[in-house]
N, C-alpha and C positions, 0 to 999 in steps of 0.2 A: 571226845578234845580236849586229852586231860592238861598238857599245858597251858593250853588257852585260856581253859577253862580256870585253872588255876591263876593265870595272870588276869583275868576279868574277874573275878573274887577280890584279888587282891586291891586293883583296880575302880571297883563299884561295890564292893559288899553286895553283889547280887549272887542269887546261886547259879552256876552254870547250866543246869538244866532248863532255867529259863529261857536261854539262845539256843538251846539243841533244835529245836523245830521251828525258830523263828525264819518268818519269809520263803524263798525258794533257796536259799544256798546256806544258811545258817544252820551246822551239823547233819548236813543231810548232802547229797553228792548234787542234787540241784539242775532245774531246765529253767529255760525260757531266760526271761530279762529279771534283775535284780527290784524288787519293788518299792526300794526306799534305800537311804543311807546306810542303815544300818545293816542291810543286805547287801549292798553295794561291799562293805567292808569285808562281809563273809566271802562273796567271791570273790574280792583280790585276795584274800588269804589263800583261797585256793590255788589260784592263778601262781601264788609265790611258790606254794608248794609245789608246783607242776614244772616251775622254773629250776629247783633244785634237783627234783629227778632227773631235769636232760642235762644236768651237770653230774650226774650219776650218784646223786643220794636219793637213797629212800626214805621218805617219812614216817614210814611205818615201822622200821629198823627198830631196834632195842636204843632208847636214849642213854648216852654217857655223860652224865653232867648233873647240877642238880639246879634248882630254881627256887627262889628265896622271894619273901615279899617285906619289904624295908621303908618304913614310913608310907605305905600306900602305892610304893612304886615297887613293880615285880623285876627280880635280876635273874636272867637265865644265862649259865656258864654251861659251855659244852666242852668235851675234852677234845673230839676231832673236829676238823673241816667241816662233816657234813652236820655234825650236832650242832655248832654255832650257826649256822643256816638255817637250821632248822628253829634255833630259838629265833634269831632274827626274823623271822616270816610271822612264827608266833606271838613273840613281843610288838610288832606292829601291827597284825591283826588285833590284839587286844586294845592295844590303844587306841586304833581306828575305832571298836566297835564301842569304847568306855563313852568317846566322846559323843558318840551317833544317840539322835534320841530313838528310845526304847516306845513303838505303837504297839500297843497292847491289840491291838484287832489285826498285825501282821503275824501273834503268836499262834503257831497251830493253825495256818493259813489252809485255807482250801487249796488241795492239788490242782485243782482244775484251773487254778490261777497261774498256775507255773507252768505252762504248756510249752509246747516247739522246744527247737534245737538250745543246747547251752551255749551261753554268750559266748564267743571264743578271747581268748586269753590274749590274743595278738591286736583285740581292737577293744577299746574302753567300749563298755556299753552305754545306753543313755542315764543319762546324769552326771557323767563327766568322773574324773578319780575322787577317790573318798579322802576324806580329812587327813591331813599330812601327819604324821609322827612327829612328837616333839625330839629337840634335839638332846642330848646328852648332858646332864646337870655338870657332869664330874668326869674325874678320869675314870671311875668307876664303870662305868658305863660305857662299850665299846660298840655297840652294835648299829648304830645310828650312823657312824661314820660314813663319809662318803667314799666310793671308790678311788675317786681323784684322788685321794691322799696316801695312796699304797707305794707309791715310788717315791715320795717324801720323807716315810717313813722307815725308808731302805728296805721293802720288802718286795724287789724287782720280780722275784720267780713267780710270788702269788699275784702279782702285778698282772703280768704275762697272760699268768691261768686265765686268770677272770675276768679280765678286758677280753682275751679271745673267744669266752664258753659264755660268759654273760651279756657279752655286745650279741654276740650270735642270736642266742634266744631271744634277750630281751629287746631284738630289733634299735640298740644304740651305740653309737661311734663304729669301729672297723675293726676287723679282725687282723691283727699283725699276723703277718707270714711268716710260717714256720714254728707258731706260739705254742708250747706245750699244752697236751692235753691233758686237764684235771681229773678225768674219769678214773684213772687208774692210782692215783693217788689220794681221790678223796673219801674213801673208806679207811685207810691206813694210816693217814698225817695224825700226830699227836697233837702235845700242846706246843705252840709256838713260843719263841724268845716276844718280851715285850715290845718291841718295833712290831711284829706282826700280828699280835694281840689287839693292838691299836688299831693298825690296818686291816680288822678283819675283814673279810669280802660282803661289807654290808649295803648291797646293792638293792635292799628294800625298797630305797628312797625312789628306785626308777619305774617301782609298781605301785607303792603311796604317795608318790611326789616327793619332793623336796621337804626341808625339815622345818619347822616354821618356831617361832618362838613362846607359843601359847603352852599352859600346863594343862595337864588333864583334870579334868574336875571330876572330882572324888563323890560318886553318888549315896545319897545316905538312902 
């Protein structure tokens, strides 16, 4: 988890390796139910990546963009729509994990405690949704802006595409008749204009919940 690990280090100062075999889902494919809040964050991060696969993006493809850490806050900038969606999933996942309590007893958990089928991403596992990502603090952070802002920012084409595909796979809203399929454009889109950048397909709130006003505690 290179990008996710870098973001975690930025937020918590902890070595990313500490999270790699945590619970049933952190740094591993996972089976059974998440064992605690932090493990649920890892589970929902996997679900987020699964959703962008359904949109035609491959999370394992080479990332075209850059990641920086500014005052304990990660900033991920992708060049294509798929890169931006990967940034959204990783940033929301890292923020969720940074807020969750790290239980030493859940690190390198016995695999016998992770038995059964993997929980379906279409149904939330026991324990409900994980902590919600924080809202952007300034104009330099566009990842958390809700999908409902797309039309107001003048990006009707992306709005139609994202609503039709994201609503279908995330189970929210309805699919507009005749909406354009995003799959053929997701891998080839370049940087958008300012309006489209600010309205970037940040539907991670549908997976991680709506934003809240609290800030991320930076662990010592």
